[in-house]
C-alpha positions, 0 to 999 in steps of 0.5 A, spaced: 698 417 755 694 420 761 687 419 757 689 412 756 691 411 763 685 414 766 680 410 761 684 403 763 683 405 770 676 406 769 675 400 765 678 396 771 674 399 776 668 397 772 670 390 771 672 390 779 665 392 781 662 387 776 666 381 779 664 384 786 657 384 784 657 377 781 660 374 787 655 378 792 649 374 788 652 367 789 648 364 795 653 359 799 650 353 802 653 348 807 650 341 806 650 336 811 648 329 809 649 322 810 654 319 804 651 316 798 654 309 799 649 309 805 643 306 800 640 307 793 635 312 796 641 316 799 645 316 792 638 319 789 638 324 794 645 326 794 644 326 786 638 331 787 642 336 791 648 336 786 643 337 780 640 343 784 645 347 788 650 348 782 654 355 780 649 355 774 643 356 779 647 361 783 650 357 788 656 355 791 655 348 795 660 346 800 658 338 802 660 334 808 657 326 808 657 322 814 653 317 818 656 319 825 652 325 828 658 328 832 662 329 825 656 332 822 655 337 828 663 339 827 662 340 819 656 344 821 659 348 826 665 349 821 660 351 815 657 357 820 665 359 821 666 359 814 660 364 813 655 360 809 648 363 807 644 357 809 645 350 812 641 344 809 641 338 814 639 331 814 641 329 820 644 322 822 641 322 829 635 326 831 638 329 838 644 333 839 643 339 834 640 345 839 647 348 840 649 348 833 643 351 830 643 356 835 649 358 833 647 358 826 641 363 828 645 367 832 650 368 825 644 370 821 644 363 817 638 360 815 637 352 816 633 348 812 632 340 814 631 335 809 629 328 809 629 327 816 626 331 822 631 333 828 628 334 835 629 341 836 625 347 837 622 349 830 624 356 831 631 354 830 630 352 823 627 356 817 623 350 814 623 342 813 622 338 807 622 331 810 618 324 809 614 322 815 618 316 817 612 315 823 607 314 817 612 310 813 612 305 819 605 306 821 603 304 813 607 298 814 605 295 820 597 296 818 599 292 812 602 287 816 596 287 821 591 286 815 594 280 813 591 277 819 596 271 820 595 266 825 602 268 828 607 274 827 614 272 828 619 277 826 626 278 824 626 286 825 633 289 822 633 296 824 637 302 820 642 307 824 639 307 831 637 314 833 636 316 826 629 319 824 628 314 819 629 308 824 625 311 829 619 312 825 619 305 822 621 302 828 616 305 833 609 303 830 611 296 829 614 295 836 607 298 839 603 293 835 608 287 838 607 290 845 599 290 844 598 283 841 599 276 843 601 273 837 606 278 835 613 277 836 620 280 835 625 274 834 631 278 833 631 286 833 638 288 831 641 294 827 645 293 821 646 300 820 643 300 813 648 295 811 646 289 806 652 284 808 650 286 816 643 284 814 645 278 811 649 276 817 643 277 822 638 273 818 643 267 818 644 267 825 637 266 826 636 261 821 642 257 824 639 258 831 633 254 828 628 259 831 621 260 827 620 266 823 615 268 818 617 275 817 623 280 815 621 287 816 628 291 814 628 298 814 631 299 807 631 296 801 639 294 801 638 290 808 632 287 805 636 284 800 641 282 804 636 278 808 633 275 802 640 272 800 641 269 807 634 266 805 636 263 798 642 260 801 638 256 806 633 254 801 627 258 805 622 260 800 619 268 800 615 273 797 608 272 795 607 265 795 613 263 800 614 261 807 617 268 809 614 275 808 619 280 806 618 288 807 623 293 805 623 301 804 625 306 799 623 304 793 629 303 789 627 300 782 631 294 783 627 293 789 620 294 786 622 289 781 622 284 786 615 286 789 613 285 782 616 278 781 613 276 787 619 275 791 618 281 796 611 282 799 612 290 800 616 296 799 615 303 803 616 309 799 621 314 801 622 320 796 629 323 796 627 329 792 627 335 796 633 340 793 628 344 788 623 345 794 628 348 798 631 352 793 625 355 791 624 357 799 631 360 799 629 364 793 623 367 796 627 368 803 633 372 798 627 376 795 624 378 802 618 374 801 615 369 807 615 362 806 608 360 807 609 353 809 614 351 815 613 344 814 613 340 807 612 333 808 613 329 802 607 325 799 608 317 800 605 310 799 607 303 799 607 298 793 605 290 794 606 284 790 600 282 786 598 290 786 604 293 783 605 295 776 610 296 771 607 303 771 609 304 778 616 302 777 617 307 772 614 312 776 616 311 783 622 307 782 629 310 784 636 309 780 636 304 774 
């Protein structure tokens, strides 16, 4: 009997040790992101992270979604209190993060930025895997400029103010408007990525009777809302229409609009950063150095008359 008890205790000790080792091998990540309902881009981005940060891949993922910077900051601070191993952040706004990231650093928690940059010293994060939002805005503005229109009268529908995407897609356009006499912003207003709000903004301009010939919407959903207002008013748009339509993100349905000539331009924004960051985390866990602190996604744009079905199959997001 004593021998049996001793063997049982030994087996229990081995089992406990194995469980402890298994738990120790799990990497906990706190993911702070914008909600998937924000846009088709964000839905793809969230799905990408959900697919990578799984128990099967050795992770325990805690997630928080909000479009409000203060809520994101509070969630990040709670993840630090919870003792996660890494914080992964796509910030609603570029500012306000110094204190939280300093707290993460003091707690020995690695920080990875994804999708968007934050205005902090680079010493406060391990690495950033992001889009070059300013380049997206530059490409769009240069494309518009290449049309050599006699007049540029623009309805500018902005994303969530203070976000890296909004700043990057706004600044080059605003600089061109300030520099050129024939460029004019008819209205510049945020729709906070919302399709219905973008429609209302466009309707208000239509009802005012003020002339415009360009819709510059900072994501596909807002471009879709603006186009709905044009359609209801009987205003033609796209390749052979009276109004140029521009969006960003390259949702598959949006690229089909470009292919059909209903839209003129769609700027790419890649949502796929999760695996790149996971590979970096594995290097850190193995005691290896990360070669590149800043990884910028390669992105382009697509225009009516040039885009192909192959482009849509390759670069389109969603169904």
